[in-house]
C-alpha positions in Angstrom: -13.7 -5.2 -17.1 -13.1 -6.9 -13.7 -11.5 -4.3 -11.2 -9.8 -5.0 -8.2 -8.6 -2.3 -5.9 -5.8 -2.7 -3.4 -5.8 0.0 -1.5 -9.1 0.3 0.2 -9.3 1.8 3.7 -11.6 0.7 7.1 -11.0 1.4 10.7 -12.6 0.3 13.6 -14.2 2.1 16.6 -11.5 0.6 19.0 -8.9 1.8 16.7 -10.4 5.4 15.7 -8.1 7.2 18.2 -4.8 5.9 16.3 -5.5 7.9 13.5 -5.8 11.7 15.1 -2.6 12.7 13.5 -4.3 12.1 10.4 -6.8 14.1 10.8 -5.0 17.0 12.0 -3.7 17.3 8.4 -7.8 17.7 7.0 -10.0 20.3 6.4 -13.0 19.2 9.7 -15.8 18.5 6.8 -13.3 16.3 4.5 -12.1 14.0 7.7 -15.8 13.7 9.5 -17.0 12.3 6.1 -13.7 9.8 5.5 -14.0 8.9 9.0 -18.0 7.9 8.8 -17.0 6.0 5.3 -14.0 4.0 6.8 -16.6 2.3 9.6 -19.0 1.6 7.0 -17.8 -1.9 5.3 -21.1 -3.9 4.1 -23.7 -0.4 3.3 -22.8 2.4 1.8 -19.5 1.0 0.9 -21.0 -1.5 -1.3 -23.4 0.4 -3.1 -20.5 2.8 -4.4 -18.6 0.1 -5.7 -21.4 -1.2 -7.4 -21.7 2.2 -9.0 -18.7 2.6 -10.3 -17.8 -0.8 -11.1 -15.4 -2.1 -8.8 -15.8 -5.6 -7.8 -13.4 -6.3 -5.3 -11.8 -4.2 -2.4 -8.3 -5.5 -0.6 -9.2 -4.1 2.5 -6.8 -2.4 5.0 -6.4 -0.5 8.1 -6.6 3.0 7.7 -3.0 4.9 8.5 -1.1 5.3 10.8 -3.1 1.9 11.8 -1.3 -0.5 14.5 2.1 1.6 14.0 0.5 4.7 16.1 0.3 1.9 19.3 2.7 2.9 22.2 2.6 -0.4 23.8 3.6 -3.0 21.9 1.9 -5.6 23.6 -1.1 -4.0 23.2 -0.5 -3.7 19.7 0.2 -7.7 19.7 -3.1 -7.8 20.6 -4.9 -5.3 18.5 -3.3 -7.2 15.6 -5.2 -10.3 16.3 -8.1 -8.5 16.8 -8.3 -6.7 14.0 -7.0 -9.1 12.0 -9.7 -11.9 12.9 -12.4 -9.2 12.3 -11.4 -8.5 8.9 -11.2 -12.1 7.8 -14.7 -12.3 9.3 -15.8 -9.4 7.3 -14.1 -11.5 3.8 -15.9 -14.5 4.4 -19.0 -13.1 5.0 -18.4 -11.1 1.5 -16.1 -13.6 -0.2 -16.7 -12.2 -3.6 -16.4 -8.7 -2.8 -13.6 -8.3 -0.2 -9.8 -9.5 0.2 -7.9 -8.0 3.0 -4.0 -7.0 4.0 -2.8 -8.2 7.9 -1.9 -5.1 10.4 1.4 -6.3 12.0 2.3 -5.2 15.4 5.9 -4.2 14.1 6.8 -2.8 17.6 7.6 -6.7 18.1 9.4 -8.0 15.1 8.8 -11.9 16.3 4.9 -11.3 17.2 4.8 -9.3 13.9 6.3 -12.0 11.8 4.1 -14.7 14.0 0.8 -12.4 13.1 1.8 -12.2 9.3 1.8 -16.2 9.4 -1.5 -16.7 11.1 -2.8 -14.1 9.3 -2.0 -15.8 5.8 -1.9 -19.5 6.6 -5.4 -19.3 8.8 -7.3 -16.2 7.8 -6.3 -16.1 4.5 -5.1 -12.3 4.2 -2.9 -11.6 1.0 0.2 -10.0 2.8 0.3 -7.1 5.4 -0.2 -3.2 4.6 2.8 -1.0 7.2 1.9 2.6 7.8 5.1 4.3 7.3 7.4 3.7 10.6 6.3 2.2 14.0 7.7 4.9 16.4 11.1 6.0 14.2 11.9 2.3 13.1 11.6 2.0 9.1 11.2 -1.9 7.5 14.9 -2.0 6.6 15.7 -1.9 10.5 17.9 -4.9 11.0 15.6 -5.8 13.7 12.6 -5.7 11.0 14.2 -8.5 8.8 12.4 -11.9 10.5 9.3 -9.6 9.1 10.5 -9.7 5.9 11.9 -13.6 5.8 8.5 -14.6 6.2 7.2 -12.6 4.1 8.9 -13.9 1.3 8.8 -17.4 2.8 4.9 -16.8 1.9 5.5 -15.2 -1.0 3.1 -13.0 -0.3 3.9 -9.0 -0.4 4.4 -5.8 1.9 2.4 -2.9 0.9 4.3 0.3 2.5 1.1 2.9 2.9 2.4 6.9 3.8 1.6 8.2 7.3 2.7 11.4 9.0 6.9 11.7 9.6 8.9 11.1 12.6 9.6 14.9 12.8 8.9 17.4 9.9 11.8 18.6 7.7 13.4 22.0 8.2 12.9 22.9 4.6 8.8 22.4 5.5 9.0 24.6 8.4 6.6 27.8 8.7 4.4 25.4 5.9 2.3 23.2 7.7 -0.1 23.1 4.4 2.8 20.9 3.0 2.9 18.3 5.4 0.1 14.9 4.5 -0.7 13.4 1.2 -0.6 16.6 -0.9 3.0 16.3 -0.6 5.4 15.3 2.4 3.8 11.9 2.8 5.1 11.0 -0.6 8.3 12.0 0.0 8.8 10.3 2.9 7.6 7.1 1.5 9.8 7.1 -2.1 12.8 8.0 0.7 11.3 4.7 3.1 11.5 2.8 0.0 15.4 3.4 -0.8 16.3 2.8 2.9 15.5 -0.5 2.0 17.1 -0.6 -1.2 20.5 1.0 -0.1 19.9 -1.3 3.3 20.0 -4.4 1.8 16.7 -6.0 2.2 15.9 -6.8 -1.3 19.8 -8.5 -1.6 19.2 -10.1 1.4 15.4 -11.5 0.6 15.4 -11.3 -3.7 12.4 -12.7 -4.2 10.7 -10.0 -1.5 7.8 -8.1 -3.2 6.9 -4.5 -2.0 3.8 -2.4 -3.0 3.4 1.1 -2.8 0.4 3.5 -3.5 -0.2 6.6 -5.5 1.6 5.6 -8.6 5.3 4.8 -7.0 4.9 7.9 -5.0 7.2 9.7 -7.5 10.1 6.8 -7.8 9.1 5.5 -11.3 10.3 8.8 -12.9 13.5 9.3 -11.6 15.3 6.1 -12.0 17.5 7.4 -15.1 18.8 9.8 -12.7 19.2 7.9 -9.7 21.3 5.5 -11.7 23.6 7.8 -13.4 23.7 10.0 -10.0 24.6 6.5 -8.0 27.7 6.0 -10.4 28.7 9.4 -9.2 28.0 9.5 -5.7 30.2 8.4 -3.1 28.7 4.9 -1.9 29.6 5.3 2.0 30.5 1.7 1.8 27.5 0.4 0.4 27.5 -1.6 -2.7 24.1 -3.1 -4.5 24.7 -6.1 -5.7 22.8 -5.6 -8.6 24.6 -2.5 -9.2 22.0 -0.2 -9.7 19.0 1.1 -8.0 16.6 0.9 -10.8 17.0 -3.1 -11.4 15.3 -3.0 -7.5 12.4 -0.7 -8.7 11.7 -2.7 -11.4 11.9 -6.3 -9.7 10.6 -5.9 -6.0 8.6 -2.8 -6.4 4.7 -2.7 -7.8 2.5 0.0 -7.3 -0.6 0.9 -7.3 -3.0 3.8 -9.0 -4.3 5.0 -5.9 -4.7 8.4 -5.7 -3.4 9.2 -9.1 -6.3 9.2 -11.9 -4.3 11.2 -15.0 -2.8 9.3 -17.9 0.8 11.1 -17.7 2.0 9.4 -15.0 0.5 6.0 -16.1 1.8 6.1 -19.4 5.3 6.7 -17.0 4.8 4.0 -14.8 4.3 2.0 -17.8 7.2 2.6 -19.8 9.5 2.9 -17.1 8.2 -0.6 -15.3 6.4 -2.5 -17.8 2.4 -3.4 -17.3 3.0 -6.6 -15.2 4.1 -4.3 -11.8 1.0 -2.0 -11.8 -2.0 -2.7 -10.2 -5.3 -1.0 -9.7 -6.4 1.1 -6.6 -8.7 3.8 -5.3 -7.8 5.5 -2.4 -10.9 4.6 -0.4 -12.6 6.8 0.9 -10.3 9.8 0.5 -10.8 9.4 -3.3 -13.8 8.8 -5.6 -14.2 5.4 -6.6 -15.9 6.3 -9.8 -13.3 8.6 -11.0 -10.8 5.8 -10.3 -12.6 3.3 -12.3 -13.6 5.5 -14.8 -9.6 6.5 -15.1 -8.8 3.4 -15.9 -11.3 2.5 -18.2 -10.7 5.7 -20.4 -7.1 5.6 -20.2 -5.2 6.0 -23.6 -3.3 2.6 -22.8 -3.8 -1.2 -24.5 -6.8 -3.3 -23.5 -4.3 -6.3 -22.9 -2.3 -3.6 -20.3 -5.8 -2.1 -19.0 -7.0 -5.7 -18.0 -3.6 -6.1 -16.4 -3.7 -3.3 -14.2 -7.3 -3.9 -13.8 -7.4 -7.5 -12.4 -4.8 -9.6 -13.5 -2.3 -8.7 -11.9 -3.9 -8.8 -8.5 -5.1 -11.9 -8.9 -1.5 -13.4 -9.7 0.4 -11.4 -7.1 -2.1 -12.2 -4.7 -3.3 -15.6 -5.3 -6.9 -14.1 -5.7 -9.2 -16.8 -8.0 -11.5 -15.5 -10.5 -14.9 -15.7 -9.1 -17.5 -14.5 -10.5 -18.8 -12.2 -13.3 -17.1 -8.3 -13.5 -19.9 -5.6 -11.7 -19.2 -3.7 -15.3 -19.8 -5.0 -18.9 -17.1 -2.6 -20.8 -13.9 -3.4 -21.7 
């Protein structure tokens, strides 16, 4: 079975410094190993992919990426440089790599233009955004221009976690809860709800949002969200489609990245359907072999396995099948 991974991280030497805040949440040895692998694109990474039977990685700049840059002009320059670099790596290995652009959201107009350049000139397949940009979330009215461009180009935005603007009081005194084990998922799911209730998908009904880590918990609370939305005071907010779940089922696509467990996969299939689930490994923060074995052995139909493994990615990202899979199994 051919496998395409959609949450596969890298970094360049010039942008390593942006990850200092992320480094603070990891054990030193684990961060050192991940950092080494993030910088490697064509040596050990390809060997790891071959050993695990991962045919293609859709590469994206590691969190927090350009969102950490304080100077808008510098962010614009960095976006051009890193997207050109990524396109060059893909050109050297077109059957093994594709990519998501990094966007300088500090300057919304420039970000929209860079998205268009990355897609139409560089062949990238959308963009990945690491959480907020100095407190600005993707529902901000200033960023409508980016959503408009993404919808026009028919490419997804991938929303990936990063450290929050601040730390919720409920987490005070418990720094072990800050990061990908807990707080990042809560923050990212809330970010998606801001998009829904902020009217982004009402304004751009064909916009596509990718979300990793089996949907950051959202597929599992859809019924309750719908029920409580009918109960809650709406504070002047009305959804054109009536219920939050309508947006999750239609505009949201999730990946299996970082979650190698049958129970949440089965729940996601029941909640969202196989057409909206794609494969990811969360390289190098999770083991590729564990991720690929998980999907191959998952208690799902072979038709759903093929959709999740590669067919949905080919359709959503416009990736044409070009070669036989690295792994000969189903």
